[in-house]
PyMOL commands that place a pseudoatom at each C-alpha (Angstrom):
pseudoatom trace, name=CA, resn=MET, resi=1, chain=A, elem=C, hetatm=0, pos=[0.194, 10.841, 22.874]
pseudoatom trace, name=CA, resn=GLY, resi=2, chain=A, elem=C, hetatm=0, pos=[2.271, 8.187, 24.481]
pseudoatom trace, name=CA, resn=LYS, resi=3, chain=A, elem=C, hetatm=0, pos=[3.492, 4.997, 23.189]
pseudoatom trace, name=CA, resn=LEU, resi=4, chain=A, elem=C, hetatm=0, pos=[1.674, 3.226, 20.462]
pseudoatom trace, name=CA, resn=PHE, resi=5, chain=A, elem=C, hetatm=0, pos=[2.683, -0.180, 21.115]
pseudoatom trace, name=CA, resn=PRO, resi=6, chain=A, elem=C, hetatm=0, pos=[2.104, -0.107, 25.366]
pseudoatom trace, name=CA, resn=SER, resi=7, chain=A, elem=C, hetatm=0, pos=[2.566, -3.827, 25.587]
pseudoatom trace, name=CA, resn=ARG, resi=8, chain=A, elem=C, hetatm=0, pos=[3.108, -7.034, 23.565]
pseudoatom trace, name=CA, resn=LYS, resi=9, chain=A, elem=C, hetatm=0, pos=[-0.553, -7.819, 24.216]
pseudoatom trace, name=CA, resn=CYS, resi=10, chain=A, elem=C, hetatm=0, pos=[-2.033, -4.743, 22.463]
pseudoatom trace, name=CA, resn=GLY, resi=11, chain=A, elem=C, hetatm=0, pos=[-4.667, -5.763, 19.913]
pseudoatom trace, name=CA, resn=LYS, resi=12, chain=A, elem=C, hetatm=0, pos=[-5.283, -2.430, 18.394]
pseudoatom trace, name=CA, resn=VAL, resi=13, chain=A, elem=C, hetatm=0, pos=[-4.066, 1.178, 18.816]
pseudoatom trace, name=CA, resn=LEU, resi=14, chain=A, elem=C, hetatm=0, pos=[-6.470, 4.062, 18.854]
pseudoatom trace, name=CA, resn=THR, resi=15, chain=A, elem=C, hetatm=0, pos=[-5.725, 7.682, 18.883]
pseudoatom trace, name=CA, resn=LEU, resi=16, chain=A, elem=C, hetatm=0, pos=[-8.671, 10.283, 19.266]
pseudoatom trace, name=CA, resn=THR, resi=17, chain=A, elem=C, hetatm=0, pos=[-6.744, 13.436, 18.564]
pseudoatom trace, name=CA, resn=ASN, resi=18, chain=A, elem=C, hetatm=0, pos=[-9.265, 14.838, 15.922]
pseudoatom trace, name=CA, resn=GLN, resi=19, chain=A, elem=C, hetatm=0, pos=[-11.859, 13.814, 13.826]
pseudoatom trace, name=CA, resn=ASN, resi=20, chain=A, elem=C, hetatm=0, pos=[-9.731, 12.381, 11.131]
pseudoatom trace, name=CA, resn=SER, resi=21, chain=A, elem=C, hetatm=0, pos=[-7.850, 9.863, 13.233]
pseudoatom trace, name=CA, resn=ARG, resi=22, chain=A, elem=C, hetatm=0, pos=[-7.920, 6.193, 12.233]
pseudoatom trace, name=CA, resn=GLU, resi=23, chain=A, elem=C, hetatm=0, pos=[-7.981, 2.976, 14.231]
pseudoatom trace, name=CA, resn=ILE, resi=24, chain=A, elem=C, hetatm=0, pos=[-5.085, 1.252, 13.242]
pseudoatom trace, name=CA, resn=LEU, resi=25, chain=A, elem=C, hetatm=0, pos=[-5.802, -2.750, 14.035]
pseudoatom trace, name=CA, resn=ILE, resi=26, chain=A, elem=C, hetatm=0, pos=[-2.877, -5.092, 14.706]
pseudoatom trace, name=CA, resn=THR, resi=27, chain=A, elem=C, hetatm=0, pos=[-3.179, -8.415, 13.555]
pseudoatom trace, name=CA, resn=SER, resi=28, chain=A, elem=C, hetatm=0, pos=[-2.049, -11.467, 15.886]
pseudoatom trace, name=CA, resn=ARG, resi=29, chain=A, elem=C, hetatm=0, pos=[0.418, -12.279, 12.974]
pseudoatom trace, name=CA, resn=PHE, resi=30, chain=A, elem=C, hetatm=0, pos=[1.804, -8.736, 13.087]
pseudoatom trace, name=CA, resn=LYS, resi=31, chain=A, elem=C, hetatm=0, pos=[2.172, -9.029, 16.927]
pseudoatom trace, name=CA, resn=LYS, resi=32, chain=A, elem=C, hetatm=0, pos=[4.000, -12.391, 16.573]
pseudoatom trace, name=CA, resn=ASP, resi=33, chain=A, elem=C, hetatm=0, pos=[6.100, -11.035, 13.697]
pseudoatom trace, name=CA, resn=LEU, resi=34, chain=A, elem=C, hetatm=0, pos=[6.996, -7.964, 15.856]
pseudoatom trace, name=CA, resn=ALA, resi=35, chain=A, elem=C, hetatm=0, pos=[8.023, -9.819, 18.596]
pseudoatom trace, name=CA, resn=GLN, resi=36, chain=A, elem=C, hetatm=0, pos=[10.469, -12.165, 16.580]
pseudoatom trace, name=CA, resn=LEU, resi=37, chain=A, elem=C, hetatm=0, pos=[12.051, -8.908, 15.170]
pseudoatom trace, name=CA, resn=ALA, resi=38, chain=A, elem=C, hetatm=0, pos=[12.113, -7.105, 18.234]
pseudoatom trace, name=CA, resn=LYS, resi=39, chain=A, elem=C, hetatm=0, pos=[14.569, -9.534, 19.837]
pseudoatom trace, name=CA, resn=ARG, resi=40, chain=A, elem=C, hetatm=0, pos=[16.892, -8.726, 17.005]
pseudoatom trace, name=CA, resn=TYR, resi=41, chain=A, elem=C, hetatm=0, pos=[15.854, -4.976, 16.183]
pseudoatom trace, name=CA, resn=ARG, resi=42, chain=A, elem=C, hetatm=0, pos=[15.691, -3.711, 19.830]
pseudoatom trace, name=CA, resn=SER, resi=43, chain=A, elem=C, hetatm=0, pos=[14.333, -0.034, 18.630]
pseudoatom trace, name=CA, resn=ILE, resi=44, chain=A, elem=C, hetatm=0, pos=[11.561, -1.634, 15.763]
pseudoatom trace, name=CA, resn=ARG, resi=45, chain=A, elem=C, hetatm=0, pos=[8.619, -0.424, 18.399]
pseudoatom trace, name=CA, resn=LYS, resi=46, chain=A, elem=C, hetatm=0, pos=[9.912, 3.119, 18.563]
pseudoatom trace, name=CA, resn=ASP, resi=47, chain=A, elem=C, hetatm=0, pos=[10.838, 2.975, 14.950]
pseudoatom trace, name=CA, resn=LEU, resi=48, chain=A, elem=C, hetatm=0, pos=[6.991, 1.994, 13.823]
pseudoatom trace, name=CA, resn=ASN, resi=49, chain=A, elem=C, hetatm=0, pos=[5.610, 4.959, 15.861]
pseudoatom trace, name=CA, resn=PRO, resi=50, chain=A, elem=C, hetatm=0, pos=[6.067, 7.396, 12.905]
pseudoatom trace, name=CA, resn=LEU, resi=51, chain=A, elem=C, hetatm=0, pos=[4.463, 5.150, 10.376]
pseudoatom trace, name=CA, resn=ILE, resi=52, chain=A, elem=C, hetatm=0, pos=[1.607, 4.326, 12.854]
pseudoatom trace, name=CA, resn=GLU, resi=53, chain=A, elem=C, hetatm=0, pos=[0.900, 7.978, 13.674]
pseudoatom trace, name=CA, resn=GLN, resi=54, chain=A, elem=C, hetatm=0, pos=[0.783, 8.901, 9.979]
pseudoatom trace, name=CA, resn=LEU, resi=55, chain=A, elem=C, hetatm=0, pos=[-1.508, 6.217, 9.204]
pseudoatom trace, name=CA, resn=GLN, resi=56, chain=A, elem=C, hetatm=0, pos=[-3.792, 7.650, 12.264]
pseudoatom trace, name=CA, resn=LYS, resi=57, chain=A, elem=C, hetatm=0, pos=[-3.805, 10.774, 10.565]
pseudoatom trace, name=CA, resn=GLY, resi=58, chain=A, elem=C, hetatm=0, pos=[-4.754, 9.332, 7.384]
pseudoatom trace, name=CA, resn=GLU, resi=59, chain=A, elem=C, hetatm=0, pos=[-1.870, 10.480, 5.506]
pseudoatom trace, name=CA, resn=LEU, resi=60, chain=A, elem=C, hetatm=0, pos=[-1.147, 7.860, 2.706]
pseudoatom trace, name=CA, resn=ILE, resi=61, chain=A, elem=C, hetatm=0, pos=[2.070, 6.270, 2.382]
pseudoatom trace, name=CA, resn=GLY, resi=62, chain=A, elem=C, hetatm=0, pos=[3.752, 5.396, -0.612]
pseudoatom trace, name=CA, resn=MET, resi=63, chain=A, elem=C, hetatm=0, pos=[3.058, 5.360, -4.196]
pseudoatom trace, name=CA, resn=PHE, resi=64, chain=A, elem=C, hetatm=0, pos=[-0.325, 4.491, -6.206]
pseudoatom trace, name=CA, resn=LEU, resi=65, chain=A, elem=C, hetatm=0, pos=[-0.072, 1.425, -8.278]
pseudoatom trace, name=CA, resn=GLY, resi=66, chain=A, elem=C, hetatm=0, pos=[-2.002, 0.189, -11.007]
pseudoatom trace, name=CA, resn=TYR, resi=67, chain=A, elem=C, hetatm=0, pos=[-2.406, -1.935, -14.385]
pseudoatom trace, name=CA, resn=LEU, resi=68, chain=A, elem=C, hetatm=0, pos=[-4.607, -1.908, -17.300]
pseudoatom trace, name=CA, resn=ASN, resi=69, chain=A, elem=C, hetatm=0, pos=[-6.829, -4.887, -17.670]
pseudoatom trace, name=CA, resn=GLU, resi=70, chain=A, elem=C, hetatm=0, pos=[-6.010, -5.669, -21.104]
pseudoatom trace, name=CA, resn=PHE, resi=71, chain=A, elem=C, hetatm=0, pos=[-2.368, -5.625, -20.237]
pseudoatom trace, name=CA, resn=PRO, resi=72, chain=A, elem=C, hetatm=0, pos=[-2.195, -7.058, -16.448]
pseudoatom trace, name=CA, resn=ASP, resi=73, chain=A, elem=C, hetatm=0, pos=[1.639, -7.817, -16.972]
pseudoatom trace, name=CA, resn=HIS, resi=74, chain=A, elem=C, hetatm=0, pos=[2.608, -4.293, -16.974]
pseudoatom trace, name=CA, resn=TRP, resi=75, chain=A, elem=C, hetatm=0, pos=[2.257, -2.013, -13.863]
pseudoatom trace, name=CA, resn=THR, resi=76, chain=A, elem=C, hetatm=0, pos=[2.953, 1.638, -13.103]
pseudoatom trace, name=CA, resn=GLN, resi=77, chain=A, elem=C, hetatm=0, pos=[2.714, 4.119, -10.447]
pseudoatom trace, name=CA, resn=GLY, resi=78, chain=A, elem=C, hetatm=0, pos=[1.832, 7.523, -9.467]
pseudoatom trace, name=CA, resn=VAL, resi=79, chain=A, elem=C, hetatm=0, pos=[2.467, 9.817, -6.453]
pseudoatom trace, name=CA, resn=ASP, resi=80, chain=A, elem=C, hetatm=0, pos=[-1.234, 10.258, -6.451]
pseudoatom trace, name=CA, resn=LEU, resi=81, chain=A, elem=C, hetatm=0, pos=[-4.402, 8.760, -8.170]
pseudoatom trace, name=CA, resn=GLU, resi=82, chain=A, elem=C, hetatm=0, pos=[-4.209, 11.577, -10.688]
pseudoatom trace, name=CA, resn=ASP, resi=83, chain=A, elem=C, hetatm=0, pos=[-0.747, 10.840, -11.626]
pseudoatom trace, name=CA, resn=LEU, resi=84, chain=A, elem=C, hetatm=0, pos=[-1.332, 6.881, -11.922]
pseudoatom trace, name=CA, resn=LYS, resi=85, chain=A, elem=C, hetatm=0, pos=[-4.318, 7.678, -14.232]
pseudoatom trace, name=CA, resn=GLU, resi=86, chain=A, elem=C, hetatm=0, pos=[-1.783, 9.722, -16.498]
pseudoatom trace, name=CA, resn=ASN, resi=87, chain=A, elem=C, hetatm=0, pos=[0.579, 7.112, -16.532]
pseudoatom trace, name=CA, resn=LEU, resi=88, chain=A, elem=C, hetatm=0, pos=[-2.123, 4.346, -17.305]
pseudoatom trace, name=CA, resn=ALA, resi=89, chain=A, elem=C, hetatm=0, pos=[-3.267, 6.531, -19.965]
pseudoatom trace, name=CA, resn=ASP, resi=90, chain=A, elem=C, hetatm=0, pos=[0.309, 6.959, -21.485]
pseudoatom trace, name=CA, resn=LEU, resi=91, chain=A, elem=C, hetatm=0, pos=[0.788, 3.092, -21.013]
pseudoatom trace, name=CA, resn=TYR, resi=92, chain=A, elem=C, hetatm=0, pos=[-2.392, 2.415, -23.034]
pseudoatom trace, name=CA, resn=LYS, resi=93, chain=A, elem=C, hetatm=0, pos=[-1.635, 4.743, -25.753]
pseudoatom trace, name=CA, resn=ILE, resi=94, chain=A, elem=C, hetatm=0, pos=[2.009, 3.104, -26.192]
pseudoatom trace, name=CA, resn=PHE, resi=95, chain=A, elem=C, hetatm=0, pos=[0.521, -0.471, -25.945]
pseudoatom trace, name=CA, resn=THR, resi=96, chain=A, elem=C, hetatm=0, pos=[-2.333, 0.095, -28.477]
pseudoatom trace, name=CA, resn=SER, resi=97, chain=A, elem=C, hetatm=0, pos=[-0.171, 1.976, -30.998]
pseudoatom trace, name=CA, resn=GLU, resi=98, chain=A, elem=C, hetatm=0, pos=[1.915, -1.317, -31.533]
pseudoatom trace, name=CA, resn=GLU, resi=99, chain=A, elem=C, hetatm=0, pos=[4.933, 0.879, -30.885]
pseudoatom trace, name=CA, resn=ILE, resi=100, chain=A, elem=C, hetatm=0, pos=[6.339, -1.945, -28.989]
pseudoatom trace, name=CA, resn=PRO, resi=101, chain=A, elem=C, hetatm=0, pos=[6.216, -5.347, -30.271]
pseudoatom trace, name=CA, resn=GLY, resi=102, chain=A, elem=C, hetatm=0, pos=[5.272, -8.435, -28.311]
pseudoatom trace, name=CA, resn=ILE, resi=103, chain=A, elem=C, hetatm=0, pos=[3.539, -7.121, -25.659]
pseudoatom trace, name=CA, resn=LYS, resi=104, chain=A, elem=C, hetatm=0, pos=[0.974, -9.750, -24.073]
pseudoatom trace, name=CA, resn=ARG, resi=105, chain=A, elem=C, hetatm=0, pos=[-2.814, -8.505, -24.367]
pseudoatom trace, name=CA, resn=VAL, resi=106, chain=A, elem=C, hetatm=0, pos=[-5.704, -9.925, -22.668]
pseudoatom trace, name=CA, resn=ALA, resi=107, chain=A, elem=C, hetatm=0, pos=[-8.885, -10.456, -24.962]
pseudoatom trace, name=CA, resn=GLU, resi=108, chain=A, elem=C, hetatm=0, pos=[-11.887, -12.410, -24.701]
pseudoatom trace, name=CA, resn=PHE, resi=109, chain=A, elem=C, hetatm=0, pos=[-13.349, -14.671, -27.400]
pseudoatom trace, name=CA, resn=GLU, resi=110, chain=A, elem=C, hetatm=0, pos=[-16.189, -16.585, -28.132]
pseudoatom trace, name=CA, resn=LEU, resi=111, chain=A, elem=C, hetatm=0, pos=[-16.583, -20.387, -29.340]
pseudoatom trace, name=CA, resn=ALA, resi=112, chain=A, elem=C, hetatm=0, pos=[-18.819, -20.894, -32.046]
for i in range(1, 112): cmd.bond("trace and resi %d" % i, "trace and resi %d" % (i + 1))
show_as sticks, trace
zoom trace
């Protein structure tokens, strides 16, 4: 596949290994920050290659995060979308049962 950061001037990285590959766009801010970091961390370009390759393959990295609109101060996570939905349902059940006092809840009201 070759280097994913062939030069400091690259504007985007594209791999066409199969139909599921993704185009990764590199912003000018990212390139600038990467150049700064490369001064201190010499292997950063090589270290980023596995991450870029995962993204190009369409593999999701990390956790799904979410919150309930009624309770925006309380976030939860899941390893996949279904897990996140289950965790959000659990939060809703706990928060609406008023088992925990003092939970901030967003509500709408009308002025007469």
